[in-house]
C-alpha positions as CSV (number, residue, x, y, z in Angstrom):
1,Q,0.1,0.4,-0.5
2,V,1.2,3.5,-1.2
3,Q,2.0,6.3,2.0
4,V,3.0,9.6,1.0
5,V,3.9,11.5,4.3
6,E,4.2,14.8,4.8
7,S,6.0,17.5,7.4
8,G,6.5,20.5,7.7
9,G,4.0,22.5,8.3
10,G,3.2,25.2,10.7
11,L,2.5,28.9,11.7
12,V,4.6,31.4,10.8
13,Q,5.2,35.7,10.6
14,P,5.3,37.1,6.8
15,G,9.0,37.1,5.6
16,E,9.2,34.1,7.9
17,S,10.9,30.9,5.9
18,L,9.1,26.9,6.5
19,K,10.6,23.4,4.8
20,L,8.1,20.8,4.3
21,S,8.8,17.6,3.2
22,C,7.6,14.5,1.5
23,T,8.1,10.8,1.3
24,A,6.3,8.3,-0.2
25,S,7.3,4.4,0.1
26,G,5.0,0.9,-0.5
27,S,5.2,1.2,-4.3
28,I,7.8,-1.2,-7.0
29,F,7.6,1.6,-9.2
30,S,9.8,4.4,-9.8
31,I,8.6,7.8,-9.1
32,Y,8.8,10.5,-12.4
33,S,7.7,12.9,-10.9
34,M,6.8,14.4,-7.1
35,G,5.4,17.8,-6.4
36,W,3.3,20.2,-4.6
37,Y,-0.2,21.4,-4.9
38,R,-2.1,24.0,-2.0
39,Q,-5.5,24.8,-2.0
40,A,-6.8,28.0,-0.2
41,P,-10.5,28.5,1.8
42,G,-12.5,28.9,-1.2
43,K,-10.0,28.3,-4.1
44,V,-9.3,25.8,-6.2
45,R,-6.5,22.9,-5.5
46,E,-3.4,24.4,-7.6
47,L,0.5,23.9,-8.5
48,V,3.1,24.9,-6.3
49,A,6.1,23.4,-7.8
50,I,6.9,19.9,-9.5
51,I,10.2,18.1,-10.1
52,T,10.9,15.1,-12.3
53,S,13.1,12.1,-11.8
54,G,15.3,14.3,-14.4
55,G,15.4,17.0,-12.6
56,S,13.2,19.2,-14.3
57,I,11.2,21.5,-12.3
58,N,8.3,24.4,-12.5
59,Y,7.6,26.4,-10.2
60,A,3.8,29.2,-10.1
61,D,4.7,32.6,-11.2
62,S,3.8,33.2,-7.4
63,V,6.0,31.7,-5.7
64,K,9.2,31.8,-7.9
65,G,12.5,33.5,-6.6
66,R,10.7,32.3,-2.8
67,F,10.4,28.4,-2.9
68,T,12.8,26.0,-3.7
69,I,12.1,22.3,-4.5
70,S,14.4,19.7,-4.7
71,R,14.0,15.9,-4.8
72,D,16.1,12.5,-3.2
73,N,14.9,10.2,-5.5
74,A,17.3,7.5,-3.1
75,K,14.9,7.7,-0.5
76,N,11.3,9.1,-2.6
77,T,11.2,12.1,-0.9
78,V,10.7,15.9,-1.9
79,H,11.5,19.1,0.0
80,L,10.1,22.6,-0.7
81,E,11.9,25.1,1.1
82,M,9.9,28.6,0.7
83,N,11.1,31.8,2.4
84,N,10.2,35.1,1.8
85,L,6.7,33.7,3.1
86,K,3.5,36.1,2.7
87,P,0.4,35.7,3.9
88,E,-1.5,35.0,0.9
89,D,0.6,31.8,0.8
90,T,-1.5,30.6,3.9
91,A,-2.7,27.3,2.2
92,V,-3.3,23.4,2.6
93,Y,-0.1,22.2,1.0
94,Y,-0.5,18.5,-0.9
95,C,2.4,16.3,-2.0
96,H,1.7,14.1,-5.4
97,V,3.5,11.9,-6.5
98,Y,3.4,10.0,-10.3
99,Y,4.3,7.0,-10.5
100,S,5.8,5.9,-14.4
101,G,5.4,2.2,-13.8
102,S,2.1,2.1,-12.8
103,Y,0.4,5.1,-14.2
104,L,-1.4,6.1,-10.7
105,D,-0.5,9.4,-8.9
106,Y,-1.1,9.6,-4.7
107,W,-2.0,12.5,-2.5
108,G,-0.6,13.5,1.2
109,Q,-2.8,13.9,3.7
110,G,-2.3,17.1,3.4
111,T,-0.8,19.9,5.8
112,Q,-1.6,23.5,7.0
113,V,1.1,26.7,6.1
114,T,-0.7,29.8,7.8
115,V,1.6,32.8,7.6
116,S,0.2,35.8,10.1
117,S,1.2,38.3,12.1
């Protein structure tokens, strides 16, 4: 059974930093992409950042220059370093994993990030 477990959310003030981590386990297939999405109250879930096994990266325009995604392929782990956080970054952040061998994808349970003074 595949498990996707996130950690690292919390409450911070504007301008501060947080690091999210996500680890996937339980599949015999290789992971193609790992990414972070977020959903604020009353809004649709949106892509924040995604990284492929080959190292290709995409960021949402709203986080470019502030967020950095990285990945440890050997550990099936992805991190999201978030700097200069803004109140509009407040949301539940979800880890997403796509397995190329099975063509299946999985979501984590979500971790709350709140940016408020």
